[in-house]
VODREN-533916 format. One record per residue (C-alpha): x negated, z, y; residue number from 0. Coordinates in Angstrom, 1 decimal, padded with zeros to 4 digits, m for minus. Example, Ala and Ser with C-alpha at 12.3 -4.5 7.8 and 13.67 -1.06 7.14 Angstrom:
// residues 2
<X->m012.3	Z->007.8	Y->m004.5	num->0>
<X->m013.7	Z->007.1	Y->m001.1	num->1>
***
This chain:
// residues 122
<X->000.0	Z->000.0	Y->000.0	num->0>
<X->m001.3	Z->m000.8	Y->003.5	num->1>
<X->m002.5	Z->002.1	Y->005.6	num->2>
<X->m000.1	Z->003.1	Y->008.4	num->3>
<X->m002.6	Z->003.8	Y->011.1	num->4>
<X->m005.7	Z->001.5	Y->010.6	num->5>
<X->m008.0	Z->000.9	Y->013.5	num->6>
<X->m008.5	Z->m002.5	Y->015.0	num->7>
<X->m012.0	Z->m002.6	Y->013.5	num->8>
<X->m010.4	Z->m002.0	Y->010.0	num->9>
<X->m007.9	Z->m004.8	Y->010.5	num->10>
<X->m010.6	Z->m007.2	Y->011.8	num->11>
<X->m012.8	Z->m006.5	Y->008.8	num->12>
<X->m009.8	Z->m006.9	Y->006.5	num->13>
<X->m009.0	Z->m010.3	Y->008.1	num->14>
<X->m012.7	Z->m011.3	Y->007.6	num->15>
<X->m012.3	Z->m010.4	Y->003.9	num->16>
<X->m009.2	Z->m012.7	Y->003.7	num->17>
<X->m011.3	Z->m015.5	Y->005.2	num->18>
<X->m014.1	Z->m014.9	Y->002.7	num->19>
<X->m011.5	Z->m014.9	Y->m000.1	num->20>
<X->m010.1	Z->m018.2	Y->001.2	num->21>
<X->m013.5	Z->m019.8	Y->001.1	num->22>
<X->m013.8	Z->m018.9	Y->m002.6	num->23>
<X->m010.2	Z->m020.1	Y->m003.2	num->24>
<X->m011.2	Z->m023.5	Y->m001.8	num->25>
<X->m014.3	Z->m023.5	Y->m003.9	num->26>
<X->m012.5	Z->m023.0	Y->m007.2	num->27>
<X->m009.6	Z->m025.4	Y->m006.3	num->28>
<X->m012.0	Z->m028.2	Y->m005.3	num->29>
<X->m014.1	Z->m027.5	Y->m008.4	num->30>
<X->m011.2	Z->m027.4	Y->m010.8	num->31>
<X->m011.2	Z->m031.2	Y->m011.6	num->32>
<X->m014.9	Z->m031.0	Y->m012.5	num->33>
<X->m014.0	Z->m028.7	Y->m015.4	num->34>
<X->m012.1	Z->m031.5	Y->m017.0	num->35>
<X->m009.5	Z->m029.0	Y->m018.3	num->36>
<X->m012.0	Z->m026.3	Y->m018.9	num->37>
<X->m013.9	Z->m028.4	Y->m021.4	num->38>
<X->m017.1	Z->m028.5	Y->m019.5	num->39>
<X->m018.8	Z->m025.1	Y->m019.7	num->40>
<X->m020.9	Z->m025.0	Y->m016.5	num->41>
<X->m018.2	Z->m026.1	Y->m014.1	num->42>
<X->m015.7	Z->m023.9	Y->m015.9	num->43>
<X->m017.9	Z->m020.8	Y->m015.5	num->44>
<X->m018.5	Z->m021.6	Y->m011.8	num->45>
<X->m014.7	Z->m022.1	Y->m011.2	num->46>
<X->m013.8	Z->m018.9	Y->m013.0	num->47>
<X->m016.5	Z->m017.0	Y->m011.0	num->48>
<X->m015.1	Z->m018.5	Y->m007.8	num->49>
<X->m011.6	Z->m017.4	Y->m008.8	num->50>
<X->m012.8	Z->m013.8	Y->m009.3	num->51>
<X->m014.7	Z->m014.0	Y->m006.0	num->52>
<X->m011.5	Z->m015.1	Y->m004.3	num->53>
<X->m009.4	Z->m012.2	Y->m005.6	num->54>
<X->m011.8	Z->m009.4	Y->m005.0	num->55>
<X->m012.1	Z->m009.6	Y->m001.1	num->56>
<X->m008.3	Z->m010.3	Y->m001.0	num->57>
<X->m007.6	Z->m007.1	Y->m003.0	num->58>
<X->m009.9	Z->m005.1	Y->m000.7	num->59>
<X->m008.2	Z->m006.5	Y->002.4	num->60>
<X->m004.8	Z->m005.5	Y->001.2	num->61>
<X->m005.9	Z->m001.8	Y->001.4	num->62>
<X->m005.5	Z->m002.3	Y->005.1	num->63>
<X->m003.2	Z->m005.4	Y->005.6	num->64>
<X->000.3	Z->m005.9	Y->004.3	num->65>
<X->000.3	Z->m008.2	Y->001.3	num->66>
<X->002.8	Z->m010.7	Y->002.8	num->67>
<X->000.7	Z->m011.8	Y->005.7	num->68>
<X->m002.6	Z->m011.4	Y->003.9	num->69>
<X->m001.5	Z->m013.5	Y->000.9	num->70>
<X->000.2	Z->m016.1	Y->003.1	num->71>
<X->m002.9	Z->m016.5	Y->005.2	num->72>
<X->m005.2	Z->m016.6	Y->002.1	num->73>
<X->m003.1	Z->m019.3	Y->000.5	num->74>
<X->m002.6	Z->m021.2	Y->003.7	num->75>
<X->m006.3	Z->m021.4	Y->004.4	num->76>
<X->m007.0	Z->m022.2	Y->000.8	num->77>
<X->m004.4	Z->m025.0	Y->000.7	num->78>
<X->m005.7	Z->m026.4	Y->004.0	num->79>
<X->m009.4	Z->m026.2	Y->003.0	num->80>
<X->m008.6	Z->m027.7	Y->m000.4	num->81>
<X->m006.7	Z->m030.6	Y->001.2	num->82>
<X->m009.5	Z->m031.3	Y->003.7	num->83>
<X->m012.3	Z->m031.1	Y->001.1	num->84>
<X->m010.3	Z->m033.0	Y->m001.4	num->85>
<X->m010.5	Z->m036.0	Y->001.0	num->86>
<X->m014.3	Z->m035.9	Y->000.9	num->87>
<X->m015.1	Z->m034.6	Y->m002.6	num->88>
<X->m012.4	Z->m036.3	Y->m004.6	num->89>
<X->m011.7	Z->m039.2	Y->m002.2	num->90>
<X->m008.0	Z->m038.3	Y->m001.8	num->91>
<X->m006.1	Z->m040.4	Y->000.7	num->92>
<X->m005.4	Z->m039.4	Y->004.3	num->93>
<X->m001.8	Z->m040.0	Y->005.2	num->94>
<X->000.4	Z->m039.1	Y->008.1	num->95>
<X->002.5	Z->m036.8	Y->006.0	num->96>
<X->m000.6	Z->m035.0	Y->004.6	num->97>
<X->m001.9	Z->m034.5	Y->008.1	num->98>
<X->001.5	Z->m033.2	Y->009.3	num->99>
<X->001.7	Z->m030.8	Y->006.3	num->100>
<X->m001.8	Z->m029.5	Y->007.0	num->101>
<X->m000.9	Z->m029.0	Y->010.7	num->102>
<X->002.2	Z->m027.0	Y->009.7	num->103>
<X->000.2	Z->m024.8	Y->007.3	num->104>
<X->m002.4	Z->m024.1	Y->010.0	num->105>
<X->000.4	Z->m023.3	Y->012.5	num->106>
<X->001.9	Z->m020.8	Y->010.0	num->107>
<X->m001.5	Z->m019.2	Y->009.4	num->108>
<X->m002.2	Z->m018.9	Y->013.1	num->109>
<X->001.3	Z->m017.4	Y->013.7	num->110>
<X->000.9	Z->m014.9	Y->010.9	num->111>
<X->m002.5	Z->m013.9	Y->012.1	num->112>
<X->m001.6	Z->m013.8	Y->015.8	num->113>
<X->001.5	Z->m011.6	Y->015.2	num->114>
<X->m000.2	Z->m009.2	Y->012.8	num->115>
<X->001.2	Z->m005.8	Y->013.8	num->116>
<X->000.1	Z->m003.9	Y->010.7	num->117>
<X->m001.9	Z->m001.3	Y->012.5	num->118>
<X->000.3	Z->m000.8	Y->015.5	num->119>
<X->002.6	Z->002.2	Y->015.8	num->120>
<X->006.3	Z->001.6	Y->016.6	num->121>
***
């Protein structure tokens, strides 16, 4: 459960952990096709390690942040990063609808982060 009266420094650190977790989420998602269905050992081990590395900082962040915004920001950043890197690593197409979708996800992440009130008293 999130702490009722966390300091701004605690919340800032927690959001930094969410960002770190999102980087690892992007890493495992972009790396997943290289596992070829987890039939290639080295890419599979790296992807599973990145999955674990994505969850640990997120879990730590939720000691301070409410799970709803933390998880939404984590998945939003992960989805956006994966879509962007997918273009370069896996040569996925860039379409107007994909760009619009990414923009909407970014707007949602910014909104959730900007309106974080988890540490403020009522």
